[in-house]
Residue frames as a rotation matrix with the C-alpha (Angstrom) as fourth column:
MET 1
0.077 0.997 0.011 -4.71
-0.983 0.078 -0.163 15.47
-0.164 0.002 0.986 6.02
THR 2
-0.447 -0.228 0.865 -5.29
-0.218 0.965 0.142 11.68
-0.867 -0.125 -0.482 6.09
LEU 3
-0.985 0.068 -0.156 -6.43
-0.138 0.210 0.968 9.94
0.099 0.975 -0.197 2.88
GLU 4
-0.495 0.858 -0.136 -9.84
0.848 0.511 0.139 8.94
0.189 -0.046 -0.981 4.27
ARG 5
0.095 0.513 -0.853 -10.64
0.493 -0.769 -0.408 12.63
-0.865 -0.382 -0.326 4.98
MET 6
-0.772 -0.342 -0.536 -9.62
-0.257 -0.603 0.755 13.77
-0.581 0.721 0.378 1.43
SER 7
0.308 0.893 -0.328 -12.15
-0.568 -0.104 -0.817 14.27
-0.764 0.437 0.475 -1.19
ASP 8
0.571 -0.086 0.817 -12.13
0.510 0.817 -0.271 12.10
-0.644 0.571 0.510 -4.27
GLU 9
0.924 -0.193 0.329 -10.85
0.166 -0.574 -0.802 15.08
0.343 0.796 -0.498 -6.33
GLN 10
0.566 -0.745 0.352 -7.90
-0.816 -0.447 0.366 15.55
-0.115 -0.495 -0.861 -3.84
ILE 11
0.246 -0.451 0.858 -6.90
-0.110 0.866 0.487 11.93
-0.963 -0.214 0.164 -4.12
LEU 12
0.710 0.082 0.700 -7.21
0.646 0.320 -0.693 12.01
-0.281 0.944 0.175 -7.87
ALA 13
0.910 -0.395 0.123 -5.06
-0.331 -0.873 -0.357 15.26
0.249 0.285 -0.926 -7.88
ILE 14
0.204 -0.865 0.457 -2.26
-0.748 0.164 0.644 13.20
-0.632 -0.473 -0.614 -6.25
ALA 15
0.074 -0.102 0.992 -2.80
0.153 0.984 0.090 9.99
-0.986 0.145 0.088 -8.16
ASN 16
0.903 0.409 0.129 -3.34
0.166 -0.057 -0.984 11.31
-0.395 0.911 -0.119 -11.73
PRO 17
0.633 -0.706 -0.317 0.13
-0.761 -0.493 -0.422 12.76
0.142 0.508 -0.849 -12.36
ILE 18
-0.224 -0.682 0.696 1.66
-0.707 0.605 0.365 9.67
-0.670 -0.411 -0.618 -10.88
MET 19
0.260 0.400 0.879 -0.49
0.302 0.831 -0.467 7.43
-0.917 0.387 0.096 -13.07
ASP 20
0.958 -0.006 -0.286 0.29
-0.254 -0.471 -0.844 9.61
-0.130 0.882 -0.453 -16.14
ASN 21
0.109 -0.994 -0.006 3.94
-0.964 -0.108 0.242 9.11
-0.241 -0.020 -0.970 -15.45
LEU 22
-0.233 -0.160 0.959 3.48
-0.257 0.962 0.098 5.32
-0.938 -0.223 -0.265 -15.21
MET 23
0.597 0.563 0.572 1.73
0.334 0.473 -0.815 5.09
-0.729 0.678 0.095 -18.47
GLU 24
0.850 -0.379 -0.366 3.97
-0.525 -0.564 -0.638 7.44
0.035 0.734 -0.678 -20.34
ALA 25
-0.053 -0.948 0.313 7.13
-0.947 0.147 0.284 5.61
-0.316 -0.282 -0.906 -18.86
SER 26
-0.043 0.094 0.995 5.75
-0.016 0.995 -0.095 2.18
-0.999 -0.020 -0.041 -19.75
THR 27
0.916 0.391 0.093 5.00
0.113 -0.027 -0.993 3.30
-0.385 0.920 -0.069 -23.28
ALA 28
0.607 -0.787 -0.108 8.64
-0.752 -0.524 -0.400 4.44
0.258 0.324 -0.910 -23.45
ILE 29
0.812 -0.178 -0.555 9.79
0.356 0.906 0.230 1.35
0.462 -0.384 0.799 -21.59
ASP 30
-0.074 -0.722 0.688 11.77
-0.253 -0.654 -0.713 3.73
0.965 -0.227 -0.134 -19.40
HIS 31
0.111 0.006 -0.994 12.45
0.732 0.676 0.086 1.76
0.673 -0.737 0.070 -16.15
GLU 32
-0.742 -0.553 -0.379 13.97
0.644 -0.431 -0.632 4.58
0.186 -0.713 0.676 -14.12
ARG 33
-0.840 0.468 0.274 11.11
-0.456 -0.883 0.112 6.83
0.294 -0.031 0.955 -14.74
HIS 34
-0.030 0.882 -0.471 8.56
-0.211 0.455 0.865 4.22
0.977 0.125 0.172 -14.37
VAL 35
0.193 -0.071 -0.979 9.75
0.818 0.563 0.120 3.31
0.542 -0.824 0.166 -10.80
ARG 36
-0.527 -0.547 0.650 10.61
0.086 -0.796 -0.600 6.91
0.846 -0.260 0.466 -9.66
ASP 37
-0.082 0.643 0.762 7.54
-0.835 -0.462 0.299 6.89
0.544 -0.612 0.575 -7.21
PHE 38
0.418 0.341 -0.842 7.82
-0.063 0.935 0.348 3.34
0.906 -0.092 0.413 -6.10
THR 39
0.810 -0.237 0.536 8.67
-0.513 0.156 0.844 2.00
-0.284 -0.959 0.004 -2.58
GLU 40
-0.298 -0.946 -0.126 11.94
-0.948 0.278 0.156 0.33
-0.112 0.166 -0.980 -2.35
ARG 41
-0.338 0.314 0.887 9.92
-0.139 0.916 -0.377 -3.08
-0.931 -0.251 -0.266 -1.87
LEU 42
0.755 0.647 0.103 7.98
0.043 0.108 -0.993 -2.53
-0.654 0.755 0.054 -5.18
LYS 43
0.445 -0.593 -0.671 11.14
-0.894 -0.333 -0.298 -1.59
-0.047 0.733 -0.678 -7.08
SER 44
-0.531 -0.677 0.509 12.58
-0.633 0.717 0.293 -5.00
-0.563 -0.167 -0.809 -6.10
PHE 45
0.022 0.654 0.757 9.64
0.250 0.729 -0.637 -6.61
-0.968 0.204 -0.147 -8.02
VAL 46
0.912 0.408 0.047 9.77
0.205 -0.353 -0.913 -4.34
-0.356 0.842 -0.405 -10.99
THR 47
-0.059 -0.995 0.081 13.16
0.392 0.052 0.918 -4.98
-0.918 0.086 0.387 -12.38
ARG 48
-0.361 -0.253 -0.898 14.42
-0.675 -0.593 0.438 -3.42
-0.644 0.764 0.043 -15.64
GLU 49
-0.974 -0.151 -0.170 14.06
-0.226 0.717 0.659 -6.79
0.022 0.680 -0.733 -17.33
HIS 50
-0.579 0.815 0.029 10.50
0.655 0.487 -0.578 -7.37
-0.485 -0.316 -0.815 -15.92
LEU 51
0.060 0.550 -0.833 9.28
-0.093 -0.828 -0.553 -4.04
-0.994 0.111 0.002 -17.06
ARG 52
-0.555 -0.316 -0.770 10.73
-0.752 -0.204 0.626 -4.51
-0.355 0.927 -0.124 -20.49
ARG 53
-0.978 0.192 0.077 9.02
0.207 0.905 0.371 -7.98
0.002 0.379 -0.925 -20.90
VAL 54
-0.347 0.891 -0.291 5.77
0.640 -0.002 -0.769 -6.71
-0.686 -0.453 -0.570 -19.56
CYS 55
0.017 0.258 -0.966 5.66
-0.341 -0.907 -0.248 -3.70
-0.940 0.333 0.073 -21.76
GLU 56
-0.748 -0.292 -0.597 6.74
-0.656 0.185 0.732 -5.37
-0.103 0.938 -0.329 -24.95
ASN 57
-0.844 0.527 0.101 3.99
0.532 0.846 0.025 -8.05
-0.072 0.075 -0.995 -24.37
TYR 58
-0.013 0.947 -0.322 1.15
0.603 -0.249 -0.758 -5.70
-0.798 -0.204 -0.568 -23.72
GLN 59
-0.161 -0.078 -0.984 2.27
-0.501 -0.853 0.149 -3.33
-0.851 0.517 0.098 -26.49
GLY 60
-0.955 -0.256 -0.147 2.36
-0.268 0.543 0.796 -6.22
-0.124 0.800 -0.588 -28.86
GLU 61
-0.647 0.758 0.078 -1.10
0.760 0.650 -0.017 -7.31
-0.064 0.048 -0.997 -28.05
LYS 62
0.158 0.910 -0.382 -2.87
0.936 -0.262 -0.237 -4.07
-0.316 -0.320 -0.893 -27.26
GLY 63
0.283 -0.275 0.919 -0.73
0.554 -0.735 -0.391 -1.21
0.783 0.619 -0.055 -28.53
TYR 64
-0.767 -0.621 0.159 -0.08
0.302 -0.569 -0.765 1.83
0.566 -0.539 0.624 -26.25
PHE 65
-0.351 0.651 -0.673 -2.00
0.812 -0.145 -0.565 3.31
-0.465 -0.745 -0.478 -23.35
SER 66
-0.444 0.303 0.843 -4.46
0.430 -0.753 0.497 6.09
0.786 0.583 0.204 -24.49
ARG 67
-0.205 0.358 0.911 -6.93
-0.572 -0.799 0.185 7.70
0.794 -0.483 0.369 -22.32
ARG 68
-0.741 -0.009 -0.671 -7.72
0.508 0.645 -0.570 6.81
0.438 -0.764 -0.474 -18.70
GLU 69
-0.163 0.784 0.599 -11.00
-0.364 -0.612 0.702 7.57
0.917 -0.104 0.385 -16.94
PRO 70
-0.950 -0.079 0.302 -11.73
-0.310 0.323 -0.894 7.18
-0.027 -0.943 -0.331 -13.08
ILE 71
-0.249 0.897 -0.364 -14.59
0.125 0.403 0.907 5.13
0.960 0.180 -0.212 -12.16
ALA 72
0.812 0.575 -0.101 -14.50
0.127 -0.006 0.992 5.08
0.570 -0.818 -0.078 -8.39
VAL 73
-0.404 -0.858 0.318 -12.34
-0.381 -0.158 -0.911 6.01
0.832 -0.489 -0.263 -5.36
PHE 74
0.666 0.442 -0.600 -12.63
0.322 0.556 0.767 3.72
0.673 -0.704 0.228 -2.26
LYS 75
-0.125 -0.718 0.684 -11.22
-0.572 -0.512 -0.641 4.99
0.811 -0.471 -0.347 1.03
ARG 76
0.735 0.334 -0.589 -10.37
0.320 0.596 0.737 3.20
0.597 -0.730 0.331 4.15
SER 77
0.924 -0.374 -0.081 -8.12
-0.129 -0.504 0.854 4.00
-0.360 -0.779 -0.514 7.17
GLY 78
0.127 -0.985 -0.114 -4.73
-0.300 -0.148 0.942 4.92
-0.945 -0.085 -0.315 5.76
ALA 79
-0.741 -0.455 0.494 -5.39
0.284 0.455 0.844 3.95
-0.609 0.766 -0.207 2.20
ALA 80
0.236 0.832 -0.502 -7.39
-0.573 -0.298 -0.763 4.68
-0.785 0.468 0.407 -0.94
ALA 81
-0.470 -0.248 0.847 -8.08
0.422 0.780 0.462 2.43
-0.775 0.574 -0.262 -3.92
LEU 82
-0.224 0.374 -0.900 -8.73
-0.659 -0.738 -0.143 3.84
-0.718 0.561 0.412 -7.38
ILE 83
-0.064 0.310 0.948 -10.68
0.596 0.774 -0.214 2.00
-0.801 0.551 -0.234 -10.12
THR 84
-0.119 0.010 -0.993 -10.11
-0.555 -0.830 0.058 3.41
-0.823 0.558 0.105 -13.63
THR 85
0.819 0.099 0.566 -10.60
0.365 0.671 -0.646 2.23
-0.443 0.735 0.513 -17.19
ALA 86
-0.204 -0.847 -0.491 -7.45
-0.353 -0.404 0.844 2.50
-0.913 0.346 -0.217 -19.45
GLY 87
0.904 0.408 -0.129 -7.81
-0.227 0.199 -0.953 2.53
-0.364 0.891 0.273 -23.14
PHE 88
-0.116 -0.896 0.429 -5.21
0.291 0.382 0.877 1.09
-0.950 0.226 0.217 -25.46
SER 89
-0.441 -0.057 -0.896 -4.45
-0.700 -0.603 0.383 2.23
-0.562 0.796 0.226 -29.06
CYS 90
-0.682 0.107 -0.724 -5.49
-0.546 0.584 0.601 -1.22
0.487 0.805 -0.339 -30.43
HIS 91
-0.642 0.399 -0.655 -8.03
0.587 0.805 -0.086 -2.41
0.493 -0.439 -0.751 -27.82
CYS 92
0.357 0.763 0.539 -11.20
0.008 -0.579 0.815 -1.02
0.934 -0.287 -0.213 -25.89
GLY 93
-0.334 -0.390 0.858 -10.76
-0.732 -0.467 -0.497 0.23
0.594 -0.794 -0.130 -22.42
LYS 94
0.188 0.287 -0.939 -10.77
0.399 0.851 0.340 -2.37
0.897 -0.439 0.046 -19.61
PRO 95
0.876 0.092 0.474 -10.99
-0.358 -0.535 0.765 -1.64
0.324 -0.840 -0.436 -15.78
ILE 96
-0.102 -0.891 -0.442 -7.85
0.366 0.380 -0.850 -1.63
0.925 -0.248 0.287 -13.94
LEU 97
0.887 0.344 -0.309 -7.26
0.375 -0.146 0.915 -1.24
0.270 -0.928 -0.258 -10.15
SER 98
-0.082 -0.915 0.396 -4.79
0.078 -0.402 -0.913 1.12
0.994 -0.044 0.104 -8.58
ASP 99
0.537 0.189 -0.822 -3.87
0.767 0.297 0.569 1.11
0.352 -0.936 0.014 -4.96
LEU 100
-0.042 -0.528 0.848 -2.82
-0.102 -0.842 -0.529 4.20
0.994 -0.109 -0.018 -2.84
SER 101
0.868 0.320 -0.379 -1.96
0.305 0.256 0.917 3.29
0.391 -0.912 0.125 0.69
ARG 102
0.829 -0.516 0.214 0.50
-0.509 -0.540 0.670 4.23
-0.230 -0.665 -0.711 3.40
SER 103
0.301 -0.677 0.671 2.61
-0.093 0.680 0.728 1.14
-0.949 -0.281 0.142 2.64
ALA 104
0.021 -0.192 0.981 2.46
0.873 0.481 0.076 1.57
-0.486 0.856 0.177 -1.11
LEU 105
0.757 0.281 -0.590 2.58
0.063 -0.930 -0.362 5.19
-0.650 0.238 -0.722 -1.72
PRO 106
-0.524 0.619 -0.585 2.39
-0.757 -0.653 -0.014 6.27
-0.391 0.436 0.811 -4.62
PRO 107
0.473 0.798 0.373 -0.28
-0.482 0.589 -0.649 4.38
-0.737 0.127 0.663 -6.40
GLN 108
-0.750 -0.634 -0.191 0.61
-0.514 0.375 0.772 1.55
-0.417 0.677 -0.606 -8.74
VAL 109
0.253 0.768 -0.588 -1.34
-0.935 0.351 0.057 -0.41
0.250 0.535 0.807 -11.21
ILE 110
-0.826 -0.540 0.163 -1.46
-0.561 0.758 -0.331 -3.70
0.056 -0.365 -0.929 -9.56
PRO 111
-0.041 0.811 -0.584 -3.78
-0.209 0.564 0.798 -6.77
0.977 0.155 0.147 -9.41
LEU 112
-0.459 -0.066 0.886 -5.32
-0.875 -0.139 -0.463 -7.15
0.154 -0.988 0.006 -6.03
């Protein structure tokens, strides 16, 4: 079934375990686990050193990821974009954007 024909719940059922892993692995600063579902192209951007710097920076400012709540799922041909809130242990939740597309499966938390 194509992404545009899936229900929001079906898309979230795919995306949530991947997002849970991303959040848990970044809390642990575990590069191998963090990038396990990335494309080779995305892996080339998220190096071990880059992940360490980013995680240490956000953890120092905001603490660790806490709960995440979906806000919306947008579907288009061959892709779906997820908007969620992400809470932090030391900061209120802020919207983040996740992308789920053919060229970037599985979803990543990325600025668009």
